[in-house]
NUFI-839858 format. One line per 8 residues: their letters; for each residue z, x, y of N, C-alpha, C. Coordinates in pm, whole numbers. Layout:
a = Z X Y Z X Y Z X Y ~ ...
//
This chain:
qdersqqi = -75 -2924 374 0 -2802 348 -93 -2690 300 ~ -194 -2725 221 -284 -2624 167 -364 -2556 276 ~ -397 -2633 383 -473 -2575 493 -392 -2468 566 ~ -261 -2484 570 -177 -2387 641 -147 -2265 555 ~ -165 -2276 425 -127 -2165 338 -229 -2052 350 ~ -178 -1931 355 -262 -1811 370 -271 -1738 237 ~ -372 -1655 227 -389 -1573 106 -329 -1435 131 ~ -243 -1393 39 -178 -1262 46 -220 -1183 -77
yslidkgr = -292 -1076 -55 -338 -993 -167 -265 -859 -168 ~ -216 -819 -284 -168 -682 -304 -284 -601 -359 ~ -322 -496 -287 -427 -404 -334 -356 -277 -377 ~ -360 -247 -506 -279 -137 -558 -368 -20 -601 ~ -348 92 -532 -416 217 -564 -346 279 -686 ~ -423 300 -793 -367 363 -914 -415 508 -926 ~ -450 568 -812 -509 701 -811 -408 814 -818 ~ -461 935 -801 -387 1058 -825 -255 1069 -748
lmqmpfeg = -258 1036 -619 -138 1055 -537 -28 954 -565 ~ -62 849 -642 40 750 -678 120 793 -802 ~ 87 911 -855 157 963 -972 289 1031 -934 ~ 306 1062 -806 424 1137 -762 553 1070 -808 ~ 646 1149 -862 771 1091 -911 877 1081 -802 ~ 963 980 -815 1080 968 -728 1188 895 -805 ~ 1296 964 -832 1411 907 -903 1370 836 -1032 ~ 1291 905 -1113 1256 855 -1246 1141 757 -1253
mslldyai = 1082 724 -1138 967 633 -1136 855 696 -1054 ~ 731 655 -1085 619 701 -1003 605 611 -881 ~ 531 658 -781 503 574 -664 430 447 -707 ~ 346 459 -810 277 341 -862 377 238 -914 ~ 480 284 -983 584 191 -1032 649 115 -915 ~ 679 188 -809 739 124 -691 644 21 -632 ~ 515 56 -626 416 -37 -570 404 -163 -655 ~ 406 -147 -786 398 -262 -877 518 -354 -857
naslvisn = 637 -296 -850 758 -378 -830 755 -452 -697 ~ 714 -382 -591 708 -445 -458 604 -556 -456 ~ 492 -536 -523 386 -638 -528 435 -765 -594 ~ 511 -749 -700 564 -866 -770 659 -944 -679 ~ 747 -873 -611 845 -939 -524 775 -1010 -407 ~ 682 -940 -341 617 -1000 -224 529 -1118 -265 ~ 469 -1111 -383 389 -1224 -433 477 -1347 -454 ~ 593 -1324 -512 688 -1433 -538 734 -1497 -406
iaikksdk = 766 -1413 -308 810 -1465 -177 698 -1541 -109 ~ 576 -1487 -115 461 -1553 -51 441 -1694 -108 ~ 450 -1706 -239 431 -1837 -303 543 -1933 -263 ~ 666 -1881 -254 778 -1965 -209 761 -2009 -63 ~ 687 -1929 15 658 -1964 155 531 -2049 166 ~ 485 -2100 52 364 -2185 45 234 -2109 72 ~ 238 -1977 62 114 -1899 68 63 -1876 -74 ~ -57 -1821 -81 -118 -1792 -212 -116 -1642 -235
aglitfqd = -83 -1600 -356 -74 -1457 -387 -183 -1417 -485 ~ -243 -1301 -459 -346 -1247 -547 -330 -1096 -560 ~ -420 -1035 -636 -401 -896 -675 -535 -828 -703 ~ -548 -704 -655 -661 -618 -695 -604 -480 -722 ~ -639 -421 -836 -599 -283 -865 -725 -197 -876 ~ -710 -69 -839 -827 20 -842 -784 166 -854 ~ -874 245 -909 -866 391 -898 -1009 440 -874 ~ -1073 508 -972 -1212 549 -949 -1307 429 -955
kvgtvlqa = -1258 318 -1009 -1331 191 -1002 -1227 79 -999 ~ -1274 -40 -967 -1182 -154 -959 -1140 -196 -1099 ~ -1010 -220 -1116 -959 -262 -1246 -945 -413 -1252 ~ -834 -463 -1202 -802 -606 -1209 -836 -676 -1078 ~ -892 -796 -1089 -903 -886 -974 -843 -1020 -1016 ~ -733 -1057 -952 -670 -1187 -978 -675 -1267 -848 ~ -752 -1376 -851 -772 -1456 -730 -639 -1513 -680 ~ -625 -1518 -549 -502 -1571 -489 -485 -1719 -525
grvnnqis = -362 -1754 -557 -331 -1894 -590 -181 -1915 -581 ~ -139 -2040 -590 6 -2067 -598 33 -2176 -701 ~ -48 -2178 -806 -22 -2270 -917 106 -2226 -987 ~ 159 -2315 -1071 290 -2290 -1132 298 -2157 -1207 ~ 188 -2119 -1272 196 -1998 -1355 141 -1874 -1284 ~ 120 -1882 -1151 60 -1768 -1080 148 -1643 -1089 ~ 278 -1660 -1071 367 -1543 -1077 368 -1483 -1216 ~ 369 -1567 -1319 367 -1511 -1455 235 -1439 -1483
qilqtlyn = 126 -1489 -1425 -3 -1419 -1438 1 -1283 -1368 ~ 59 -1282 -1247 71 -1156 -1172 160 -1059 -1248 ~ 273 -1110 -1298 367 -1026 -1374 299 -964 -1495 ~ 230 -1048 -1572 162 -1000 -1693 55 -897 -1657 ~ -20 -925 -1551 -127 -834 -1509 -70 -700 -1464 ~ 36 -705 -1383 94 -581 -1328 153 -494 -1438 ~ 221 -554 -1530 290 -473 -1630 199 -433 -1746 ~ 75 -478 -1743 -24 -429 -1840 -113 -322 -1780
qktayrep = -83 -279 -1657 -169 -180 -1591 -158 -44 -1660 ~ -275 15 -1681 -280 154 -1729 -362 233 -1629 ~ -333 361 -1618 -409 442 -1523 -422 585 -1572 ~ -534 647 -1536 -554 789 -1562 -528 869 -1435 ~ -482 801 -1329 -456 863 -1199 -577 941 -1148 ~ -693 874 -1156 -815 938 -1103 -822 922 -951 ~ -915 994 -891 -933 986 -745 -975 844 -707 ~ -906 778 -615 -940 638 -583 -1072 627 -507
dfsslfsa = -1148 523 -539 -1277 498 -475 -1261 376 -383 ~ -1246 403 -254 -1223 295 -158 -1350 215 -130 ~ -1466 273 -157 -1591 196 -140 -1598 86 -246 ~ -1553 116 -368 -1548 13 -473 -1448 -96 -438 ~ -1336 -56 -379 -1236 -155 -336 -1297 -246 -230 ~ -1365 -188 -131 -1425 -269 -25 -1524 -369 -84 ~ -1608 -322 -177 -1707 -411 -240 -1639 -525 -314 ~ -1530 -494 -385 -1458 -598 -461 -1395 -700 -368
vrknisqr = -1341 -654 -256 -1281 -747 -159 -1388 -838 -100 ~ -1501 -781 -62 -1609 -861 -3 -1662 -964 -103 ~ -1667 -925 -228 -1722 -1013 -332 -1624 -1126 -368 ~ -1496 -1095 -367 -1398 -1189 -424 -1310 -1262 -322 ~ -1305 -1213 -197 -1215 -1275 -98 -1297 -1318 22 ~ -1328 -1447 28 -1413 -1497 138 -1330 -1540 259 ~ -1209 -1591 236 -1122 -1637 345 -1044 -1519 404 ~ -1027 -1519 537 -947 -1413 599 -808 -1412 536
sllllftn = -765 -1295 491 -641 -1285 415 -559 -1166 463 ~ -432 -1166 425 -348 -1049 446 -366 -957 326 ~ -410 -835 352 -429 -736 246 -320 -630 258 ~ -232 -626 160 -126 -525 156 -174 -412 65 ~ -218 -303 125 -277 -192 49 -169 -88 18 ~ -128 -84 -108 -29 15 -153 -104 141 -196 ~ -88 247 -120 -164 369 -146 -80 488 -102 ~ -140 606 -95 -68 720 -40 -166 818 22
fetlqgln = -134 861 142 -210 966 210 -113 1077 246 ~ -149 1200 210 -64 1314 244 -109 1381 374 ~ -238 1370 406 -291 1439 525 -383 1347 604 ~ -402 1380 730 -494 1306 816 -636 1318 763 ~ -667 1434 709 -800 1455 650 -823 1358 533 ~ -719 1340 452 -728 1245 341 -754 1104 390 ~ -685 1064 497 -709 932 555 -852 921 609 ~ -895 1024 682 -1027 1018 747 -1141 1000 647
rqlrylrk = -1121 1049 525 -1224 1031 422 -1241 883 386 ~ -1135 805 403 -1139 663 363 -1139 567 482 ~ -1129 620 602 -1106 535 719 -1217 435 743 ~ -1340 474 716 -1450 378 743 -1438 254 656 ~ -1390 270 533 -1373 153 445 -1256 67 493 ~ -1150 131 540 -1036 56 592 -1075 -20 718 ~ -1155 44 803 -1202 -24 925 -1288 -145 890 ~ -1373 -128 789 -1458 -241 745 -1373 -356 693
laqyhlvv = -1272 -324 614 -1181 -428 563 -1114 -501 678 ~ -1075 -424 780 -1002 -483 894 -1091 -571 981 ~ -1222 -561 965 -1312 -651 1038 -1302 -794 984 ~ -1267 -806 857 -1267 -937 791 -1127 -988 758 ~ -1030 -897 751 -896 -933 703 -789 -863 787 ~ -666 -909 770 -551 -841 830 -503 -738 728 ~ -518 -611 761 -490 -503 666 -360 -432 703 ~ -274 -413 604 -154 -330 620 -162 -217 518
viffente = -173 -94 567 -174 22 478 -30 67 457 ~ 13 67 331 151 100 297 150 232 222 ~ 212 334 281 213 465 215 351 529 229 ~ 367 645 167 502 694 137 540 821 211 ~ 666 823 256 727 948 301 735 1043 181 ~ 715 1171 206 737 1269 100 884 1310 106 ~ 962 1251 18 1108 1267 25 1152 1410 -5 ~ 1077 1479 -91 1113 1619 -122 1094 1706 2
lkkliqnp = 986 1681 76 962 1756 199 1073 1728 301 ~ 1116 1603 309 1222 1569 406 1351 1645 373 ~ 1378 1661 243 1497 1738 203 1485 1882 249 ~ 1363 1938 233 1339 2076 276 1364 2093 425 ~ 1319 1994 502 1332 2001 648 1479 1993 689 ~ 1554 1908 618 1693 1882 658 1791 1990 613 ~ 1753 2066 508 1845 2168 457 1838 2294 543 ~ 1953 2357 569 1951 2482 645 1891 2595 560
htslqslf = 1808 2679 623 1742 2787 549 1769 2920 618 ~ 1784 3021 535 1813 3153 591 1703 3254 559 ~ 1653 3255 436 1552 3356 400 1419 3327 468 ~ 1337 3430 478 1205 3418 540 1118 3320 463 ~ 1126 3328 329 1046 3238 244 1089 3092 267 ~ 1218 3070 275 1269 2934 299 1222 2880 432 ~ 1223 2965 533 1177 2923 665 1029 2888 663 ~ 953 2964 584 809 2936 571 789 2798 508
yqsvaekl = 860 2772 398 849 2642 331 890 2529 425 ~ 994 2553 503 1040 2451 597 933 2422 702 ~ 867 2527 748 760 2512 847 644 2430 792 ~ 605 2459 668 497 2382 602 539 2237 587 ~ 663 2216 544 714 2079 524 712 2000 655 ~ 750 2064 764 751 1996 894 610 1958 937 ~ 514 2046 908 374 2017 943 324 1895 864 ~ 352 1893 734 307 1782 650 378 1652 688
nyekrliv = 504 1662 724 579 1545 769 518 1489 899 ~ 479 1579 987 415 1540 1114 281 1472 1087 ~ 209 1521 985 79 1460 948 95 1312 915 ~ 204 1278 850 228 1138 814 234 1051 940 ~ 299 1103 1043 309 1028 1170 172 1016 1237 ~ 91 1122 1224 -45 1117 1279 -128 1010 1208 ~ -106 994 1079 -178 891 1002 -144 752 1056 ~ -15 728 1081 28 599 1138 -43 574 1270
kelhkngi = -47 677 1356 -112 663 1488 -261 635 1474 ~ -326 706 1382 -470 688 1363 -502 548 1313 ~ -422 497 1222 -442 361 1173 -424 260 1287 ~ -318 278 1364 -290 188 1477 -407 189 1576 ~ -460 307 1602 -573 322 1695 -694 243 1648 ~ -705 226 1516 -817 154 1458 -783 8 1425 ~ -673 -41 1481 -637 -181 1463 -585 -215 1325 ~ -530 -116 1257 -480 -136 1120 -328 -118 1119
hsiltqpq = -258 -218 1068 -112 -210 1057 -75 -110 948 ~ 46 -57 956 89 36 851 239 28 830 ~ 279 71 712 421 91 679 430 231 618 ~ 508 317 680 539 448 623 683 439 574 ~ 702 452 445 833 418 389 878 517 282 ~ 1007 530 265 1059 598 148 1044 503 29 ~ 1023 558 -91 999 471 -207 1107 366 -228 ~ 1232 404 -211 1341 309 -239 1347 195 -137
dltintin = 1281 213 -22 1281 108 82 1151 28 83 ~ 1063 57 -11 929 -4 -9 935 -157 -10 ~ 1010 -213 -103 1010 -359 -119 1062 -429 7 ~ 1176 -385 58 1233 -452 176 1144 -434 299 ~ 1084 -316 314 996 -294 430 869 -379 422 ~ 820 -399 300 701 -483 282 734 -630 312 ~ 848 -676 263 892 -813 292 906 -834 443 ~ 971 -739 509 993 -752 654 862 -756 731
kylelkar = 765 -676 690 634 -675 757 564 -809 737 ~ 568 -862 616 507 -993 587 571 -1101 674 ~ 704 -1103 681 774 -1204 762 745 -1186 911 ~ 735 -1061 955 702 -1033 1095 562 -1085 1130 ~ 465 -1059 1043 327 -1103 1069 319 -1256 1070 ~ 396 -1320 982 399 -1467 981 463 -1520 1110 ~ 572 -1456 1151 643 -1501 1272 554 -1486 1396 ~ 467 -1385 1394 376 -1362 1507 247 -1443 1494
sli = 240 -1527 1389 122 -1612 1363 -6 -1530 1348 ~ 8 -1407 1299 -111 -1325 1272 -173 -1363 1138 ~ -95 -1428 1053 -149 -1484 929 -105 -1630 919
//
């Protein structure tokens, strides 16, 4: 059974863009909650769950395992996280993954990109990770922008804001395409749907025998 079990790592970006609020919680809070749930499900599916957190440097590294107290270790680690929301350093993340994860694993990267330019700054590190592991980049719809797009506008200023919102919303779709082009899976999700979408992606990848 141990030979069939796969390693599932939650990589949690604690950087600046994860500070965005949504319904009383930050995007980081949503990522932490989703990581706990997916880790629990992975262990119940006989996989091993682990964790890496990072911002301007790597914070926590918890090796993947499925021992009896693994979930309590993950829980304790996640809820003790502190962050200054600094700019995330993806090169440090890549180094930590190479140093600590030798077996091909599923890496669920909880992060946020607002623009294609923002993604392109980190793409080489994501491509490197994808050479060794199955990478899923999980990032967020800007729900405030979506409201702007959906609301009817009459004034010139409102129309301008709507135009900007549509452009930024389109950028998110371009990010998905760019990741796909580079062989990297992605989930673009609203914060409230993060956990269920992450679970579904994990189950889909297992069903397709990609992990």
